N, C-alpha and C positions, 0 to 999 in steps of 0.2 A: 497657288494658295496664298491667302492673306497672311501678313505678319501681324500677330496679335501682341499688343503692348498694354500691359496693365499699368495704371497710374495709381500708386498706393503709398500711403503712410498711415500707420495706425493712430497717429496724432491728427486730430481734425484742424480745420482752419488754415490749411497750407496752400490753398488756391488750386487744388487738383482739378476741380470742375472747369474753371476758367482756363486753366492750362490745356486741358483736353480739347476744349473748343478751339482755342487759338492755334494750337499745334496741328489739330486735324485740318483746319482751314488752310494753314500754310502748306501742309503736305499735298493738298489738292492743287495748289499753285505749281507744284512740281510735276503735274500730270498724273497724279494718283487718284484713284477712287478710295474714299476713306469712310469707314463706318465708326460712328460713336456709339458705344454700348453703355447705357445708363444702368449701372449695377448698384446704385445708391437709392435707398427708399425715399430720400428727400426729393428725388426726381429733378434736381436743379439743372443738370446737364440737358435734359429734354427741354425744359422751359427756355434755357438760354439759346439752344440751337434752333428750336422751332420758332422762337419769338413768342412773347407772352400771350398775345391775342390768339394765335393759332393753337398754342398749348392748351388753353381752356377749352376751345372747341373740340380739340382732338379727343379728349377724354369724355366729352359729352355726346359726340356724334356716334350713333349706333354702328356706322360703317367703319369706324376707326378705334373706338374705345377699347376693344379687345385685342388690338394689334400692339402688344407690348411684351416685354420680356417675361413677366409673370404668367400671363395667359398663354404665351407661346410654349412654355414648358409644362403647363398644368396637366396635359394628358398623362405625362409620366409621373410628375410629382404628386398628383392626386389619384393615381391608379386608374385612370380612365381607359376604356378599351379602344384606344385610338393612337395612331402614331403621331410623331412630331411633324408639323407642316410649316414651312416658311411662309412669310407674307411679304408684300412689297412695303418696304420701310419708307417713311417720309424723308424728304430732303430738308436740310437746314435752310432757313430763310436766306435767299440771295445766293445760294450755292448748290447747283444741281448735282455736284459730285461729292457732296458731304452728306452722307446718309445717317439716320438716327434710328437705333433700336430703342424705342422709348422705355423708360423705366416704369415702375409701379410702386405706389406707397406700401403695398402689402407684400412685396417680394420677400421681406424678412420673415414672413409667416412660414416660409419653407426652410428656415434654419434648422428646425428640429428634425425634419425628414432627412435632409442632406447630412446633418451631423451623425444621425444614427446609421445611415447607410455607409458613411465613411468609417465609423467606428467598428462596425461589424465586418468590414473588409470583404464584402461580397458573399458572406456565408449565408445570408438570407436571400434566397432566390427572388423573392418578391421585391427586393430593394436593389437588385443588381444593376438596374438601368439608371438609378437616380444620380450617382456621382458623375456620369457622363452626359446627362441630359442637357445641361446648360451649354457645355462646349459644343455638343452636336447641333443644337439649335442655332447657335451663333454661326457655326460652320455652314449651315444651310442658307442662312441669310447672306453670308459672305459669297457663297457660290451664286446665289440668285442675282446679286448686284455686281458680281465680278470685282470684289473689293481687293485692293492692294495692301492697305493698312487698316487695322482695327485697333481703336483706342478704347480701353475698358476703364471706366471711372468706378472705382471701388469705394465703399463706405469706409469711414475711419474706425475700423474695429478688427477684431481677430477671430470672427466667427467662421462658421462652416462655409457660408456662401462666398466670403472673401477668399478663403483657402481654395475653394472649388474653382473660382474664376482665375485666381493667380496661377494655379498649376495647369490651367488650360491656355496659358499665355506663352509666347515665345521670348518675350523680353519684358522689362519693367523699368519704370522711372519713379524716383522717389522725390516728391515735392517737399520742400521744407520752408520754414520762415524763421526769422531771427528772434526766437524767444527761447527761454530755458527749457520749456517742455519739448520743443522740437529737437533740441540738442539731446535731451534724454531719450527721445524716441529713436533717433538715428543710432544711438548707442546699443539699443536692444533689438532693433528691427531685424538685423541679420539672423539672429538666433531663431526668430519666429519663422522667417522665410525658409531657412534651411530645414526646420522641423517639418514644415508643410511639404517641402520637396522630398524629404526622407520618407514621409508617408506615401507619396506617390511612387517612389522607387520600390518600396516594400510591397505595395499593393497593385501595381500596374497590371501584372499578369493575371490577377484574380478577376479582372473585368474585361479581359481580352475577348471572351465569348459573349459579352453582353451585346444587346442590340445597339447600345450607345456606349462604346468603350471610352476610356480616358484618352485625352489628346496626347499624342506622342511628341512631347516637347520638353525642353529644359529651359526655363526662363533665365535670360541673361540680363544682367544689370547694365543699363545704358548710361545712367548718371543721375545726378540730383538737379533739382531746380530750386534756386535760392530766390524766393519770391517775397514781394510786399515789404520792401524797405524804402526809406526816404533817401533821396539823393542830395538834399541840401546840406550845407556844411554846418550842422548843429551838433550839440552834444549828443542828442538822441541818435542822430545819423551815425556818429562815430561809434556809439554803443552797438548799433546794428552791424556795422562793419566788423567789430570785434566778435560779435556773436556768429556771424557768417563764417569768419575765419575759424572759429572753434568748431563749427559744424563741418567745414571742409576737413579739418584735422581729424575729427571723429570718424568721418567717412574713410579717410586714408588709413587710420590706425585700427579701426574696429570693423566697420561695415565691409569694406572691400576684402580684407583678409578672410573674414568669415565666409563670405560668398565665394571667394576664389577657391578655398579649400573644398567647397561643395561643387565646384565646376559650374558656377553660376555667374561667371564674368566673361567678357570678351577678351581677345588677345591684348596684352598690355600695350603693344605697339600701336594698336588702333586708338586707344584712349589718347595716347601721346600725339598721334597724327591729327586727331580731331581737335585737340587743344591747340596744337601749333598752327593749324590752318585758319583758326579764327581768333587767335590771341590779339592780333593787331586791329581787328575790326570790332571786337567787343571792348567794353570798358577795361581800363588798365587794372582795375581791382578784381577782375574775374580770374582768380588765381588757382581755383580748385581743379586739379587734373581731371577729376571725375564729376565736375559740375558742368552740366550742359550750358547753363547761362545763369546770370543774375537778372532777375526781372523786377524793376522798380515798381513802386506803387502806382497804379493807374490814376489814382486821385479822381478828379472830376471827369476824366475821359471815359470812365466806366459807364457813367450815366449816358453820355453821348453815344457810346457804342450800343448800349441796350436800346436806346431810342431808335437807332438806325438799323438794328439787327445785323450788325457787322462786328468782326473782330477788331481789336484795338488798332491794329496796323493798317486796316483798310478804310479808316475814317478819312473823308475828303471834305472839300470846301462845302458841299451841299449838307453833309451831316453836321459840320460845325455850325453852319448858319442856322440850321433847324433847331439847334440847341442854344442859339443866341450867343455864340462864342465869337467875339470880334476883337479888333485892335491888337494891343500888345499881348493880351491873353491868347488870342488866336495864333500869333506868331510863335509863342512858346509851345502851344499845343501841337503845331505842325512839326516843330523840332522833335518833340517827344514822340509823335507818331512815327516819324522817320527812324528814330532810335529803336522803337519797338519793332519795326519792320526788320531791322538788322538782327535784333535779338532772336526773333522767331525764325528768321531765315537760317541763323546759325543752329538753332535747336533742331529744325527739320533736317538740315543737311547732316548734322552729327548723327541723328537717329537713323537716317538712311544708310550711313556708312557702318555704324556700330551694330545695327541689326542685320546686316548682310551676312551671307554665308562665309564670305572672305574673312570676317572678323570673329567667327566662332572657333573656339578651341576644339 
């Protein structure tokens, strides 16, 4: 079975979509088949992974435009007299082992049905299959493509679809960035996630006889991603460092204890082992025990990566040349690419260890 990992923060602009893409690609370099699930109605992950030219054609071509997450679950969510059926998912550009379950701009239209189904707790027989439909459909896609890891990109909100996808996961990552709103979000996030899990605990048995029962899992916190900060020695950069340190502290003092009390963390020694194994290879300021890594701003390299349909750490001489990056600028770019490769290698390695059965309590 695939290990499902939700990437979620109810505060937007934390780089979750780019993180899902880069982490997913790096996990394929470890010999895994990976599925990216686009659960955000903005559909940014689908566009990023498929490449923007293919993306436009995908939703226009009659043979593919209905092969997306919304249309996939529509038989159940719209009460049609047909069962869920998987389809062949497209691969990400330049990576045959990175599959994409495309998103849809109207996925949010199902918020009401899923919310009502969850609120009634299975008492309305006509709605009994709704809460388990998304997870069941994802499971069918995972089986069809023999997926090892599934990364689910959630939208930045606290609605029923996010709750549904979160409780269908085995683990989760919290992306953050160094601003005051991200700091506030980390402080309250644990309460929301525990509330979602408490609903699942109280209602799981009510859906056991459904055609599509709830996923038997308890999401485990893998860590945070501290993204989009500047590395140069400026006053602004120092302010970002201070903010990241505050986020790390908030994670240790509020988020982890809240999750730990609900049985939603890995073994403490596993976090320590993951930190110790990578502390000498990552930047010296990566001090958060529960931080998977600090990810600096991609700056101009994000444009180059988009042009090449590659993750940031796979950019090569051909890609740099195509974007007219030369001379001293190119030398700096190569150093940054090498640094990003180490960062994402650390993230992928930590995920594999922390999400393993050996680290579950």
